[in-house]
C-alpha positions as CSV (number, residue, x, y, z in Angstrom):
1,X,30.0,15.3,3.0
2,X,31.4,16.0,-0.5
3,X,29.2,17.0,-3.4
4,X,30.0,13.6,-5.1
5,X,29.1,11.7,-1.9
6,X,25.9,13.6,-1.5
7,X,24.9,12.9,-5.1
8,X,25.7,9.2,-4.7
9,X,23.5,9.0,-1.7
10,X,20.6,10.8,-3.3
11,X,20.8,8.4,-6.3
12,X,20.9,5.5,-3.8
13,X,17.8,6.7,-2.0
14,X,16.0,7.3,-5.3
15,X,16.8,3.8,-6.5
16,X,15.6,2.3,-3.3
17,X,12.4,4.3,-3.4
18,X,11.8,3.2,-7.0
19,X,12.6,-0.5,-6.7
20,X,12.5,-1.5,-3.0
21,X,16.1,-2.6,-3.4
22,X,19.5,-1.0,-2.6
23,X,21.7,-0.2,-5.6
24,X,23.2,-3.4,-7.2
25,X,26.0,-4.8,-5.1
26,X,25.1,-2.7,-2.0
27,X,24.3,-5.6,0.3
28,X,27.3,-7.7,-0.8
29,X,29.7,-4.9,-0.3
30,X,28.2,-3.7,3.0
31,X,28.3,-0.1,1.8
32,X,24.7,1.0,2.3
33,X,24.1,4.2,4.1
34,X,21.5,4.3,6.9
35,X,18.8,6.1,5.0
36,X,18.9,3.6,2.1
37,X,19.0,0.7,4.6
38,X,15.8,1.9,6.3
39,X,14.1,2.7,3.0
40,X,14.6,-0.9,2.0
41,X,13.8,-2.4,5.4
42,X,10.6,-0.4,5.8
43,X,9.6,-1.0,2.1
44,X,9.1,2.7,1.7
45,X,8.7,2.3,-2.0
46,X,5.1,1.1,-1.4
47,X,4.2,3.8,1.1
48,X,2.7,6.1,-1.6
49,X,-0.3,3.8,-1.6
50,X,-1.1,4.9,1.9
51,X,-0.3,8.5,1.2
52,X,-2.7,8.5,-1.7
53,X,-5.4,7.0,0.6
54,X,-4.8,9.9,2.9
55,X,-4.9,12.5,0.1
56,X,-8.2,11.0,-1.1
57,X,-9.6,11.7,2.3
58,X,-8.0,15.1,2.5
59,X,-9.4,16.3,-0.8
60,X,-12.9,15.0,0.0
61,X,-12.7,16.9,3.2
62,X,-11.7,20.3,1.7
63,X,-14.4,22.8,2.2
64,X,-16.4,20.6,4.5
65,X,-17.7,22.0,7.9
66,X,-15.5,21.1,10.8
67,X,-12.4,20.6,8.8
68,X,-9.3,21.0,11.0
69,X,-6.0,20.8,9.1
70,X,-4.0,19.9,12.2
71,X,-5.9,16.6,12.7
72,X,-5.9,15.9,9.0
73,X,-2.1,16.1,8.7
74,X,-1.7,14.1,11.9
75,X,-4.0,11.4,10.6
76,X,-2.0,11.0,7.4
77,X,1.1,10.7,9.4
78,X,-0.6,8.1,11.6
79,X,-1.7,5.9,8.7
80,X,1.7,6.1,7.1
81,X,3.4,5.0,10.4
82,X,0.8,2.2,10.6
83,X,1.8,1.0,7.1
84,X,5.5,1.1,8.1
85,X,4.8,-0.9,11.3
86,X,2.7,-3.4,9.2
87,X,5.6,-3.9,6.8
88,X,8.1,-4.5,9.6
89,X,5.7,-6.8,11.6
90,X,4.9,-8.9,8.5
91,X,8.6,-9.5,7.9
92,X,9.2,-10.5,11.5
93,X,6.2,-12.8,11.7
94,X,6.7,-14.5,8.4
95,X,10.4,-15.1,9.1
96,X,9.7,-16.6,12.5
97,X,6.8,-18.7,11.2
98,X,9.1,-20.1,8.5
99,X,7.1,-18.5,5.6
100,X,10.0,-16.3,4.6
101,X,13.3,-18.0,3.7
102,X,16.2,-17.4,1.4
103,X,14.4,-19.1,-1.5
104,X,11.0,-17.4,-0.9
105,X,10.0,-14.4,-3.1
106,X,10.2,-11.9,-0.2
107,X,14.0,-12.5,-0.1
108,X,14.3,-12.7,-3.9
109,X,12.6,-9.5,-5.1
110,X,14.3,-7.4,-2.4
111,X,16.5,-8.1,0.6
112,X,14.7,-9.4,3.6
113,X,15.6,-7.2,6.6
114,X,16.9,-10.0,8.8
115,X,17.7,-12.9,6.4
116,X,19.9,-10.5,4.3
117,X,21.7,-9.1,7.3
118,X,20.5,-5.6,6.7
119,X,19.4,-5.4,10.4
120,X,19.3,-7.8,13.3
121,X,16.2,-9.4,14.7
122,X,16.6,-7.3,17.8
123,X,16.9,-4.1,15.8
124,X,13.8,-5.0,13.8
125,X,11.8,-5.6,17.0
126,X,13.0,-2.2,18.4
127,X,12.0,-0.5,15.2
128,X,8.5,-2.1,15.4
129,X,8.1,-1.0,19.0
130,X,9.3,2.5,18.2
131,X,7.0,3.0,15.2
132,X,4.0,1.6,17.0
133,X,4.8,3.9,20.0
134,X,4.9,6.9,17.7
135,X,1.6,5.8,16.1
136,X,0.1,5.4,19.6
137,X,1.0,9.0,20.4
138,X,-0.7,10.1,17.3
139,X,-3.8,8.0,18.2
140,X,-4.0,9.6,21.7
141,X,-3.9,13.1,20.3
142,X,-6.5,12.4,17.7
143,X,-8.7,10.5,20.1
144,X,-8.7,13.5,22.5
145,X,-9.6,15.8,19.6
146,X,-12.2,13.6,17.9
147,X,-13.4,11.0,20.4
148,X,-13.8,7.3,20.6
149,X,-14.4,6.6,16.8
150,X,-10.8,7.4,16.2
151,X,-9.8,4.6,18.6
152,X,-12.2,2.2,16.8
153,X,-10.7,3.0,13.4
154,X,-7.1,2.6,14.7
155,X,-7.9,-0.6,16.6
156,X,-9.6,-2.2,13.6
157,X,-6.6,-1.3,11.4
158,X,-4.1,-2.6,13.9
159,X,-6.0,-5.9,14.4
160,X,-6.3,-6.5,10.6
161,X,-2.6,-5.6,10.1
162,X,-1.4,-8.0,12.7
163,X,-3.9,-10.7,11.8
164,X,-2.7,-10.6,8.1
165,X,0.3,-12.7,8.9
166,X,0.4,-13.3,12.7
167,X,-1.1,-16.4,14.4
168,X,-3.7,-17.4,15.2
169,X,-5.8,-15.9,12.4
170,X,-3.1,-15.5,9.6
171,X,-5.6,-14.1,7.2
172,X,-3.1,-14.4,4.3
173,X,-3.1,-18.2,4.7
174,X,-6.9,-18.4,4.5
175,X,-7.7,-16.5,1.4
176,X,-8.7,-13.4,3.4
177,X,-5.6,-11.2,2.9
178,X,-7.0,-9.6,-0.2
179,X,-10.3,-8.5,1.4
180,X,-8.2,-7.3,4.3
181,X,-6.3,-4.9,2.0
182,X,-9.5,-3.6,0.4
183,X,-10.9,-2.8,3.8
184,X,-7.8,-1.3,5.2
185,X,-6.7,0.9,2.3
186,X,-10.3,1.8,1.5
187,X,-12.9,2.5,4.3
188,X,-10.4,2.3,7.3
189,X,-7.7,4.6,5.9
190,X,-9.9,7.0,3.9
191,X,-12.8,6.9,6.3
192,X,-10.7,7.2,9.4
193,X,-8.6,10.1,8.0
194,X,-11.7,11.9,6.9
195,X,-13.3,11.5,10.3
196,X,-10.2,12.8,12.0
197,X,-10.2,15.8,9.7
198,X,-13.9,16.7,9.9
199,X,-15.4,14.9,12.9
200,X,-18.1,13.1,10.9
201,X,-18.3,10.3,8.3
202,X,-21.1,10.4,5.7
203,X,-21.8,7.4,3.6
204,X,-20.6,9.2,0.5
205,X,-17.0,9.1,1.8
206,X,-17.2,5.3,2.4
207,X,-18.3,4.8,-1.1
208,X,-15.6,7.1,-2.4
209,X,-13.0,5.1,-0.4
210,X,-13.7,1.9,-2.3
211,X,-12.2,2.6,-5.8
212,X,-8.7,3.2,-4.5
213,X,-9.0,0.4,-2.0
214,X,-9.8,-1.8,-5.0
215,X,-6.7,-0.6,-6.8
216,X,-4.4,-1.4,-3.9
217,X,-6.0,-4.9,-3.8
218,X,-4.9,-5.5,-7.4
219,X,-1.3,-5.1,-6.4
220,X,-1.6,-7.7,-3.7
221,X,-3.5,-10.0,-6.1
222,X,-0.7,-9.7,-8.6
223,X,1.9,-10.4,-5.9
224,X,0.1,-13.5,-4.7
225,X,-0.3,-14.7,-8.3
226,X,3.5,-14.4,-8.6
227,X,3.9,-16.4,-5.4
228,X,1.6,-19.3,-6.2
229,X,4.4,-21.7,-7.0
230,X,6.0,-20.9,-3.6
231,X,2.8,-20.6,-1.5
232,X,0.9,-23.6,-2.6
233,X,3.5,-26.2,-1.4
234,X,3.7,-24.4,1.9
235,X,-0.1,-24.6,2.4
236,X,-0.4,-20.8,2.2
237,X,-3.9,-20.5,0.8
238,X,-3.9,-17.0,-0.6
239,X,-6.9,-16.1,-2.8
240,X,-4.9,-16.7,-6.0
241,X,-3.9,-20.1,-4.7
242,X,-7.5,-20.9,-4.0
243,X,-8.7,-19.6,-7.4
244,X,-5.7,-20.9,-9.5
245,X,-3.4,-18.8,-11.6
246,X,-5.6,-18.3,-14.7
247,X,-8.8,-17.4,-12.8
248,X,-6.8,-15.2,-10.4
249,X,-5.4,-13.2,-13.4
250,X,-9.0,-12.8,-14.7
251,X,-10.3,-11.7,-11.3
252,X,-7.4,-9.1,-11.0
253,X,-8.4,-7.6,-14.4
254,X,-12.0,-7.5,-13.1
255,X,-10.8,-5.6,-10.1
256,X,-8.9,-3.1,-12.2
257,X,-12.0,-2.6,-14.4
258,X,-14.1,-2.3,-11.3
259,X,-12.0,0.7,-10.2
260,X,-13.3,2.8,-13.1
261,X,-16.9,1.5,-12.6
262,X,-16.8,2.5,-8.9
263,X,-15.4,6.0,-9.7
264,X,-18.2,6.5,-12.2
265,X,-20.8,5.3,-9.7
266,X,-19.3,7.6,-7.0
267,X,-19.5,10.6,-9.3
268,X,-23.1,9.6,-10.3
269,X,-24.2,9.5,-6.7
270,X,-22.4,12.7,-5.7
271,X,-19.8,10.9,-3.6
272,X,-17.0,12.3,-5.8
273,X,-16.8,15.5,-7.8
274,X,-17.1,15.1,-11.6
275,X,-13.4,15.9,-12.3
276,X,-12.6,12.5,-10.7
277,X,-13.5,11.1,-14.1
278,X,-10.0,12.2,-15.1
279,X,-9.1,8.7,-14.1
280,X,-10.4,7.6,-17.5
281,X,-7.1,8.9,-18.8
282,X,-5.4,5.9,-17.2
283,X,-7.4,3.4,-19.4
284,X,-4.6,3.3,-22.0
285,X,-2.3,2.1,-19.2
286,X,-4.8,-0.6,-18.4
287,X,-5.0,-1.6,-22.0
288,X,-1.2,-1.8,-22.1
289,X,-1.0,-4.2,-19.1
290,X,-4.1,-6.2,-20.0
291,X,-2.5,-8.6,-22.5
292,X,0.2,-9.5,-19.9
293,X,-2.4,-10.6,-17.4
294,X,-4.0,-12.7,-20.1
295,X,-1.0,-15.0,-20.5
296,X,1.5,-16.8,-18.2
297,X,4.6,-14.9,-17.0
298,X,7.8,-15.1,-18.9
299,X,10.4,-17.7,-17.9
300,X,13.1,-15.1,-17.4
301,X,12.9,-11.5,-16.3
302,X,13.4,-8.8,-18.9
303,X,16.8,-7.1,-18.8
304,X,17.2,-4.8,-15.8
305,X,13.9,-5.9,-14.2
306,X,14.6,-5.2,-10.5
307,X,11.9,-7.1,-8.5
308,X,11.9,-10.6,-10.1
309,X,10.2,-13.1,-9.4
310,X,7.4,-10.5,-9.0
311,X,5.8,-9.9,-12.4
312,X,2.0,-9.3,-12.1
313,X,2.5,-7.3,-9.0
314,X,4.9,-4.9,-10.9
315,X,2.4,-4.7,-13.8
316,X,-0.5,-3.9,-11.4
317,X,1.7,-1.3,-9.6
318,X,2.4,0.5,-13.0
319,X,-1.4,0.8,-13.4
320,X,-2.1,1.8,-9.8
321,X,0.6,4.5,-9.9
322,X,-1.0,6.3,-12.8
323,X,-4.6,5.7,-12.0
324,X,-4.1,6.8,-8.4
325,X,-2.3,9.9,-9.4
326,X,-5.1,10.9,-11.8
327,X,-7.6,10.2,-9.0
328,X,-5.8,12.6,-6.7
329,X,-5.5,15.2,-9.5
330,X,-9.3,14.9,-10.3
331,X,-10.2,15.2,-6.6
332,X,-7.9,18.2,-6.2
333,X,-9.6,20.0,-9.1
334,X,-13.0,19.1,-7.6
335,X,-11.8,20.6,-4.2
336,X,-10.8,23.8,-5.9
337,X,-14.1,24.1,-7.7
338,X,-15.9,23.4,-4.4
339,X,-14.0,26.2,-2.7
340,X,-14.6,28.7,-5.6
341,X,-18.3,27.8,-5.5
342,X,-18.3,28.6,-1.8
């Protein structure tokens, strides 16, 4: 591989990780390398949300009795694989149920794996089976190390992930997809990873899991607000469809504000170290996105906007990215102080 080719591929991977899309013209030309293709198909751009949940658990576990770094790392790998499997399964189920089509947002803000021709249905099914098999292997190892609670966490996460789009429950269609995300990215991921690392789960960790779970929920709320014109005619009753656009935007702002309130409460009750209050430095970002949530979306995307027709989801992600990074930094400082204090 020449230096120019290597640089081109690195730029392609970076673009896909930043936007969930291949570089412009990539799909039409058919010139997409395998790594870029699977970054797009797996929606790897949103995997940092899961990694942050794992890091929250890891930093809360540092210095605690029973911490085993082997199981901690393996648990973070496990929840990341579970997120990839969830993304792949959602695309498969939604396409087969008729929810995803060439005119639905999933195929507009980024190429749909099957509808765009990036991969065949057979390849997508094989990928789902392979990722779930790898995750099952992780589960077996962790269950042997930490016992049946690991199986309970994994089974609960798998059921909620499948039930999000798959029949018969299809939680997304019943206004329950948003609470699903709060539970999965909060207590299940953070709590499950902490338990795998330490072998116990105090109530403080469950409380500490809620703020970031709430942040992740704001991204889904934003995405479902963007999709109201598409979901409502199809009878897909997401929470924003049930609430209506204006109220859903207000609720999303309330959830964003609730993140800071919950972090403060967690610090007050000793569930998080005081440096977690560093998240307050993200308030200017919230102030910046706040006015956009108070008014309808623009009729046309701004120049160079890569994920249209998603608008509120992108705004929420901008806030989540900074607030989540500051939360991890604050917890890391707290972990260092805990180690120094013995």
